[in-house]
C-alpha positions as CSV (number, residue, x, y, z in Angstrom):
1,X,1.3,7.7,-15.1
2,X,3.6,8.5,-12.2
3,X,5.3,5.7,-10.3
4,X,7.1,6.1,-7.0
5,X,9.8,3.8,-5.6
6,X,8.8,2.2,-2.3
7,X,11.5,0.9,0.0
8,X,11.2,-2.7,1.2
9,X,12.8,-3.9,4.4
10,X,11.9,-7.4,3.3
11,X,11.2,-7.5,-0.5
12,X,9.3,-10.8,-0.6
13,X,7.1,-9.7,2.4
14,X,6.3,-6.4,0.8
15,X,5.4,-8.0,-2.5
16,X,3.1,-10.4,-0.7
17,X,1.6,-7.5,1.3
18,X,0.7,-5.4,-1.7
19,X,-0.6,-8.4,-3.6
20,X,-2.9,-9.2,-0.6
21,X,-4.2,-5.6,-0.7
22,X,-5.3,-6.1,-4.4
23,X,-2.2,-4.7,-6.2
24,X,-1.2,-6.6,-9.3
25,X,2.5,-7.4,-8.4
26,X,4.7,-8.4,-11.3
27,X,7.7,-10.7,-11.1
28,X,11.0,-8.8,-11.4
29,X,12.0,-8.5,-15.0
30,X,15.0,-10.5,-16.3
31,X,18.2,-9.1,-15.1
32,X,16.4,-6.9,-12.5
33,X,15.9,-8.8,-9.3
34,X,15.7,-5.6,-7.2
35,X,12.3,-4.2,-8.3
36,X,8.8,-5.3,-8.9
37,X,5.9,-3.2,-10.3
38,X,2.7,-3.1,-8.4
39,X,-0.4,-1.7,-10.0
40,X,-3.7,-0.9,-8.2
41,X,-6.5,-1.1,-10.8
42,X,-6.4,2.2,-12.7
43,X,-5.3,4.2,-9.7
44,X,-1.6,4.1,-10.6
45,X,1.5,2.0,-9.8
46,X,4.4,1.8,-7.4
47,X,7.8,0.2,-7.8
48,X,8.7,-2.0,-4.9
49,X,12.5,-1.8,-4.4
50,X,14.6,-4.3,-2.7
51,X,16.4,-1.5,-0.9
52,X,15.8,-0.1,2.5
53,X,16.9,2.9,4.5
54,X,14.9,3.4,7.7
55,X,14.7,7.2,7.5
56,X,13.6,7.1,3.9
57,X,10.9,4.5,4.5
58,X,9.6,6.2,7.6
59,X,9.4,9.6,5.8
60,X,7.6,8.2,2.7
61,X,3.9,8.9,2.5
62,X,1.6,7.8,-0.3
63,X,-2.1,8.4,-1.0
64,X,-4.5,6.1,-2.7
65,X,-8.2,6.4,-3.5
66,X,-10.1,3.1,-3.2
67,X,-13.7,2.5,-4.4
68,X,-14.7,0.7,-1.1
69,X,-12.7,1.4,2.0
70,X,-14.5,-1.4,4.0
71,X,-13.4,-4.0,1.5
72,X,-9.8,-2.6,1.6
73,X,-9.8,-2.8,5.4
74,X,-11.0,-6.4,5.2
75,X,-8.0,-7.2,3.0
76,X,-5.7,-5.6,5.6
77,X,-7.2,-7.6,8.4
78,X,-6.9,-10.8,6.4
79,X,-3.3,-10.1,5.8
80,X,-2.8,-9.4,9.5
81,X,-4.5,-12.7,10.5
82,X,-2.3,-14.7,8.0
83,X,0.9,-12.8,9.2
84,X,0.5,-12.4,13.0
85,X,4.0,-11.0,13.4
86,X,3.6,-8.3,10.7
87,X,4.3,-4.7,11.6
88,X,1.3,-3.7,9.4
89,X,-1.2,-1.5,11.3
90,X,-3.9,1.0,10.6
91,X,-6.2,3.4,12.4
92,X,-10.0,3.1,12.2
93,X,-11.6,5.1,9.4
94,X,-12.2,8.8,10.1
95,X,-14.7,11.0,8.3
96,X,-13.0,14.1,7.0
97,X,-16.2,15.6,5.4
98,X,-15.0,14.8,1.8
99,X,-14.8,11.1,2.6
100,X,-13.5,8.4,4.8
101,X,-9.7,7.8,5.4
102,X,-7.4,5.5,7.2
103,X,-3.7,5.7,7.8
104,X,-1.9,2.4,7.1
105,X,1.7,1.5,7.8
106,X,3.1,-1.1,5.4
107,X,5.7,-3.7,6.4
108,X,8.6,-1.3,5.9
109,X,7.0,1.7,7.7
110,X,5.7,3.6,4.7
111,X,2.6,5.6,5.6
112,X,-0.4,5.3,3.3
113,X,-3.4,7.6,3.3
114,X,-6.1,5.4,2.0
115,X,-9.4,7.1,1.3
116,X,-12.9,6.6,-0.2
117,X,-14.4,9.8,-1.4
118,X,-18.1,10.5,-0.8
119,X,-20.1,9.5,-3.9
120,X,-21.1,13.1,-4.9
121,X,-17.5,14.3,-4.9
122,X,-15.1,13.7,-7.8
123,X,-11.7,13.3,-6.1
């Protein structure tokens, strides 16, 4: 499994955001208060890092395949409604032929390509 470090402008906010999206966010391990592991079902994991560099965050892009994009979008909207001052935003789904995709900015400015493949494609 590959895990990427994700910068967090506000570590606690990022942990809450990813947990709201359905990631299983661990508590930081003893002696390591600067990172938390976040796993999304069997799709992989990220490491949330209590470290932020604006240029790094705004140049980080991630891709995740979700089984139901509509349900994922509902989780984003729920997070936004519970956190009205959040910088989190996304575009409406677009059909790329192989499936639907949205672009999502996390609380730190990391860009996520979130997609649901068409059922007859194995992506």
